[in-house]
C-alpha positions in Angstrom: 10.3 -14.4 -10.7 9.4 -10.9 -10.2 7.8 -10.9 -13.8 6.4 -13.6 -12.9 4.1 -12.1 -10.3 3.6 -9.3 -12.2 2.3 -11.3 -14.9 -0.2 -12.5 -12.5 -1.0 -9.3 -11.3 -2.1 -8.1 -14.4 -4.0 -11.0 -15.3 -5.8 -11.0 -12.0 -6.5 -7.2 -11.8 -10.0 -6.1 -10.9 -9.9 -3.0 -12.2 -13.5 -1.7 -11.5 -13.1 -0.3 -7.8 -12.5 3.0 -6.7 -8.7 3.7 -5.3 -9.5 2.5 -1.5 -10.6 -0.7 -3.3 -8.0 -3.5 -3.5 -7.9 -4.9 -6.9 -6.1 -8.3 -5.9 -4.9 -9.7 -2.4 -1.6 -10.0 -1.0 -0.2 -13.1 -2.7 3.2 -15.1 -2.1 4.6 -16.9 -5.4 7.4 -19.9 -4.2 9.6 -22.2 -6.0 11.4 -24.8 -4.5 14.8 -26.5 -6.0 12.7 -28.8 -7.8 10.9 -26.6 -10.1 7.6 -26.8 -8.1 5.7 -23.5 -7.8 2.8 -22.6 -5.5 0.9 -19.1 -4.9 -0.3 -18.4 -1.3 -3.1 -15.7 -0.9 -3.1 -14.1 2.6 -5.3 -11.4 2.8 -5.4 -9.6 5.9 -7.3 -6.7 7.8 -5.3 -6.1 11.0 -1.8 -6.5 12.4 -2.9 -10.0 13.7 -3.6 -11.1 10.9 -0.7 -9.8 9.1 1.5 -11.5 11.8 -0.7 -14.9 12.0 -0.1 -14.7 8.1 3.8 -14.2 8.0 3.6 -17.0 10.5 2.2 -19.3 8.4 3.6 -18.5 4.9 7.1 -19.4 6.7 5.5 -22.6 7.6 4.5 -23.3 4.1 7.4 -22.3 2.8 9.5 -24.9 4.9 7.0 -27.8 4.1 7.5 -27.3 0.3 10.9 -26.3 0.6 10.8 -23.2 -1.4 14.0 -21.4 -1.8 12.9 -18.2 -3.8 9.7 -16.0 -3.3 8.0 -13.1 -4.5 5.5 -11.2 -2.2 3.1 -9.1 -4.0 1.0 -6.3 -3.2 -1.2 -2.9 -3.4 0.6 -0.2 -1.4 1.3 3.5 -1.4 4.6 4.9 -1.7 5.6 8.3 -1.9 8.7 9.4 -3.1 10.9 11.9 -1.6 14.8 12.9 -1.4 17.0 12.0 1.3 17.2 16.3 2.1 13.1 16.4 1.8 13.1 13.4 4.3 15.4 15.1 6.6 13.8 18.7 6.4 10.6 17.4 7.4 12.3 15.8 10.4 13.9 18.7 11.5 10.7 21.0 10.8 9.1 18.5 13.0 6.8 17.5 10.7 5.9 13.5 11.0 6.5 11.3 8.2 3.7 9.5 9.3 1.4 6.8 6.9 2.2 7.3 3.6 -1.3 6.5 2.8 -2.6 9.8 3.9 -0.4 11.7 2.6 -1.2 14.2 0.0 1.4 13.5 -2.3 1.2 9.6 -2.3 1.1 7.2 -5.6 -0.5 3.7 -5.7 1.4 0.6 -6.7 1.6 -2.8 -6.9 4.9 -3.7 -5.1 7.0 -7.0 -5.4 9.3 -7.9 -2.9 11.4 -10.4 -4.3 14.0 -12.9 -1.9 16.0 -16.2 -2.0 17.5 -18.9 0.4 20.8 -17.0 0.0 19.5 -13.7 1.6 19.2 -11.9 -2.1 16.8 -9.6 -2.7 15.3 -7.7 -5.6 12.4 -5.3 -5.8 9.8 -4.0 -8.4 6.5 -2.0 -8.7 3.9 -1.6 -11.2 1.8 2.0 -11.2 -2.1 1.8 -10.5 -3.2 4.1 -13.3 -6.8 5.1 -12.7 -9.0 6.7 -15.7 -12.8 7.0 -16.1 -13.5 5.0 -13.3 -11.9 1.7 -14.2 -7.9 0.8 -13.2 -4.8 -0.9 -14.8 -1.6 -1.6 -14.2 1.4 0.1 -15.5 4.1 -1.2 -17.0 7.1 -3.1 -14.5 9.4 -0.8 -13.1 12.9 -2.6 -11.3 13.9 -0.8 -8.0 16.6 -2.9 -7.7 18.5 -4.4 -4.7 16.7 -3.5 -1.4 17.6 -4.3 2.4 13.9 -4.5 3.8 13.1 -5.5 7.2 9.8 -6.2 9.4 7.8 -9.2 9.5 7.1 -9.8 5.9 10.4 -10.4 4.5 13.1 -12.6 5.2 11.0 -15.4 4.8 13.3 -18.4 4.6 15.7 -17.3 7.1 16.5 -20.9 8.5 14.4 -20.8 12.0 14.6 -22.9 15.1 11.9 -25.4 16.2 11.5 -22.1 18.8 11.1 -19.5 16.9 8.3 -21.2 14.8 6.4 -21.7 18.1 7.0 -18.0 18.9 5.7 -16.7 15.5 2.4 -18.6 16.4 2.1 -17.3 19.5 2.8 -14.0 19.1 0.5 -13.5 16.1 -2.1 -15.6 18.7 -1.6 -12.9 21.4 -2.0 -10.2 18.9 -5.3 -11.1 18.6 -6.3 -10.5 22.2 -5.7 -6.6 21.6 -7.7 -6.4 18.2 
């Protein structure tokens, strides 16, 4: 499915914008056991919007009996060794927001998960030249043990957890 998402990203890429302009919205591509597939675009501009998107995507996955998905989004990444990270922490340097770091790289990131808990990820570099941009080839990153509200979306959930997701997302909205 990562290859499918990467192909979609290349076809959908709008390479006319500058480095701070998104070339494509965050998208979820899902598949169920019957082979049916769907695409859910979830543009978000705030913490509240991310929480609401995560809750709604989980409900959509349940509605369609999704067994696997790929989340695709533009992101900033920084590659550092464990030794570099340890040094930065030891020296009191904040690892901070990657998007603000001078040595960041821009990518389209693909995070794939299945109902059995398997995870794979890959990325495509954003290559900028002469006011235009394009996506580089797909680079597999292998297995990841990700966390956060945008991962483990197929984990079985109780009715109480579903309600809490939505209520929590709406509470965040009052703080924006």
